[in-house]
C-alpha positions as CSV (number, residue, x, y, z in Angstrom):
1,L,126.0,98.5,101.2
2,N,124.8,96.0,98.6
3,A,121.6,97.6,97.1
4,K,118.8,95.3,96.0
5,E,116.1,96.2,93.5
6,V,112.5,96.6,94.7
7,I,109.6,96.8,92.4
8,A,106.0,97.8,93.0
9,E,103.2,97.5,90.3
10,V,99.8,99.3,90.3
11,N,97.1,98.4,87.8
12,I,94.2,100.7,87.2
13,S,91.3,99.9,84.9
14,Y,90.0,102.2,82.2
15,D,86.6,102.2,84.0
16,T,88.2,103.5,87.2
17,L,89.7,106.5,85.4
18,E,86.6,107.1,83.4
19,N,83.9,106.8,86.1
20,N,85.6,108.3,89.1
21,I,84.2,111.5,90.7
22,E,87.6,113.2,90.7
23,G,88.0,113.3,87.0
24,N,91.5,114.2,85.9
25,N,92.5,114.9,89.4
26,L,92.4,111.1,90.1
27,Q,95.9,110.8,88.6
28,N,97.4,113.1,91.2
29,T,95.5,111.2,94.0
30,I,96.9,107.9,92.8
31,M,100.4,109.2,92.6
32,S,100.2,110.5,96.1
33,M,98.8,107.2,97.4
34,I,101.7,105.4,95.6
35,T,104.2,107.7,97.4
36,E,102.7,107.1,100.7
37,R,102.5,103.3,100.4
38,A,105.9,103.0,98.9
39,S,107.4,105.0,101.9
40,L,105.7,102.5,104.3
41,D,106.8,99.5,102.4
42,I,110.4,100.7,102.3
43,E,110.3,101.4,106.0
44,E,109.1,97.8,106.5
45,L,112.0,96.3,104.5
46,I,114.6,98.5,106.3
47,I,113.3,97.4,109.7
48,N,112.0,93.9,109.2
49,G,114.1,92.5,106.4
50,D,115.2,88.9,107.0
51,K,117.0,86.8,104.5
52,S,115.4,83.7,106.1
53,S,111.8,85.1,105.7
54,S,109.2,83.3,103.6
55,D,108.2,86.6,102.2
56,P,110.3,87.2,99.1
57,Y,110.2,90.9,99.7
58,L,111.5,90.8,103.2
59,A,114.1,88.2,102.2
60,L,115.9,90.7,100.0
61,F,118.2,91.6,102.9
62,D,118.5,91.7,106.6
63,G,117.0,94.8,108.1
64,I,118.3,96.8,111.0
65,R,116.2,94.9,113.5
66,K,118.0,91.6,112.7
67,Q,121.4,93.3,112.3
68,A,121.2,94.6,115.9
69,S,122.8,91.6,117.6
70,Q,125.7,92.7,119.8
71,H,124.0,94.2,122.8
72,V,120.8,92.4,123.3
73,V,118.5,92.6,126.5
74,D,115.9,89.7,126.6
75,V,112.9,90.8,128.6
76,A,111.5,87.3,128.3
77,G,107.9,88.5,127.8
78,G,108.0,90.9,130.7
79,Q,106.0,94.1,130.7
80,F,107.3,97.3,129.3
81,D,108.6,99.6,131.9
82,A,111.3,102.2,132.5
83,N,113.7,99.5,133.7
84,V,113.8,98.1,130.1
85,L,114.9,101.5,128.8
86,K,117.5,101.8,131.6
87,K,119.0,98.4,130.8
88,L,119.2,99.3,127.0
89,Y,121.0,102.6,127.9
90,G,123.4,100.7,130.2
91,S,124.3,98.2,127.5
92,I,125.6,100.7,125.1
93,P,129.4,101.2,125.5
94,A,130.0,104.5,127.3
95,K,132.2,105.9,124.7
96,Y,129.2,106.4,122.3
97,L,127.0,108.2,124.9
98,R,128.8,111.5,125.1
99,D,125.6,113.1,123.8
100,P,122.7,111.0,124.8
101,Q,120.1,113.3,123.1
102,A,121.5,112.4,119.7
103,F,120.3,108.8,120.4
104,R,116.8,107.5,120.0
105,Y,114.7,104.8,121.6
106,Y,112.8,103.3,118.6
107,M,109.8,101.3,119.7
108,S,106.3,100.2,118.6
109,T,103.5,102.7,118.7
110,I,101.8,100.7,121.5
111,N,104.9,100.8,123.7
112,E,105.3,104.4,123.0
113,L,101.8,104.9,124.4
114,N,102.8,102.7,127.4
115,W,105.7,105.1,128.0
116,R,103.4,108.1,127.9
117,D,101.2,106.3,130.3
118,L,104.0,105.7,132.8
119,V,105.1,109.3,132.7
120,S,101.5,110.6,132.9
121,K,101.1,109.1,136.3
122,R,103.6,111.6,137.7
123,Q,101.7,114.3,139.7
124,T,103.5,117.1,137.8
125,N,103.0,119.4,134.8
126,L,105.0,116.9,132.8
127,G,102.5,114.1,133.6
128,D,99.6,116.3,132.4
129,S,101.3,117.5,129.2
130,T,102.3,113.9,128.3
131,L,98.6,113.1,127.8
132,T,97.5,116.4,126.2
133,S,100.4,117.5,124.0
134,A,102.2,116.1,121.0
135,N,105.5,116.3,122.7
136,R,107.0,113.0,123.7
137,P,108.7,112.7,127.1
138,M,112.4,111.6,127.0
139,A,113.8,108.6,128.8
140,Y,117.0,109.1,130.7
141,G,117.8,112.1,128.5
142,V,117.1,110.2,125.3
143,P,114.2,111.0,122.9
144,V,111.6,108.4,122.3
145,S,110.4,107.7,118.8
146,P,107.5,105.4,117.8
147,V,108.0,103.3,114.6
148,A,104.8,102.1,112.7
149,M,106.6,99.1,111.2
150,L,108.3,97.9,114.3
151,Q,105.7,95.1,114.4
152,P,105.1,92.5,117.1
153,Y,105.8,88.9,116.8
154,K,104.8,85.8,118.6
155,N,106.8,84.2,121.5
156,N,105.1,81.2,123.3
157,A,101.8,82.5,121.8
158,K,102.3,85.9,123.4
159,D,102.6,89.2,121.4
160,V,106.0,90.7,122.0
161,S,108.1,93.3,120.2
162,D,111.6,94.9,120.2
163,I,113.1,98.2,121.2
164,L,116.2,99.7,119.5
165,L,118.6,102.2,120.9
166,T,121.0,104.0,118.7
167,N,122.0,107.3,117.0
168,P,119.8,107.8,113.9
169,K,123.0,108.9,111.9
170,N,124.3,105.4,112.7
171,I,121.7,103.9,110.4
172,L,122.9,104.1,106.8
173,F,120.3,104.1,104.1
174,G,121.7,103.8,100.7
175,V,119.9,104.2,97.3
176,S,122.1,103.2,94.3
177,R,119.3,104.1,91.8
178,N,116.7,106.7,92.6
179,V,113.0,106.0,92.4
180,R,111.9,105.4,88.8
181,L,108.3,105.4,87.6
182,E,107.4,103.9,84.3
183,F,104.0,103.8,82.7
184,D,102.4,101.3,80.2
185,K,99.0,99.9,79.3
186,D,97.4,96.7,78.4
187,I,94.8,97.4,75.8
188,R,93.2,94.0,76.0
189,A,92.9,94.0,79.7
190,R,91.8,97.7,79.5
191,T,94.3,98.5,82.2
192,F,96.9,101.3,82.8
193,I,100.2,100.0,84.5
194,I,102.4,102.0,86.8
195,V,105.7,100.4,87.9
196,L,107.9,101.9,90.6
197,T,111.4,100.6,91.0
198,M,114.5,101.6,93.0
199,K,117.7,99.9,94.4
200,L,118.4,100.2,98.2
201,D,120.1,98.8,101.3
202,A,120.5,99.6,105.0
203,K,123.3,98.9,107.4
204,F,124.6,100.2,110.8
205,E,127.8,102.2,110.4
206,E,128.9,101.0,113.9
207,A,127.1,97.9,115.0
208,D,128.7,98.3,118.5
209,A,126.7,101.4,119.0
210,V,123.3,99.7,118.9
211,A,121.3,98.0,121.8
212,K,118.1,95.9,121.3
213,A,115.6,94.7,123.8
214,I,113.7,91.6,122.7
215,N,110.5,89.8,123.8
216,V,108.9,92.9,125.3
217,A,105.3,92.4,126.0
218,H,103.3,94.1,123.3
219,T,100.1,95.0,125.3
220,F,98.5,98.1,126.8
């Protein structure tokens, strides 16, 4: 792990603090919003980080999406179906699959809905509960997890996405300096300043225990 520093800055005008309907409670609301947004941005960097990116934030380091490069299944723009998940499962070396339920299929929220739709077509109680409950049906004994920041990309003008298969414990998330919040104000600009910083990195402990499907159609 080689932690990189990330910095977020929030500027709030004096007028906002003085005129809002929440009064002094606004500070708590703002801190809650900062926490929620920072979590989403950190997830984006861990997943979509790419040193070749034109975005300086994403270029800090390669995320797990790019690091997954040993067992790649190219769907070539084909539709999401159970066969994609089956090929991913089969591409993981058998020595890692002693406990399949410890693994996770990580996919976009749309493809998670597509998986639910496939299972819901079964004329069984499982098919009904797939649409009406919060429980997600497993695939080949492996739990399915939607990831908000596993975003689509363009391939030949077509929206496609990736699916990752690995054990969550195989994803190492390191923080060499905990989240630090610092406060200041610019009396000329009449603005309060909140700066959040931390140092982090993410790697696979065992890159051989990861499979990735690429160019999976990202449509309903």
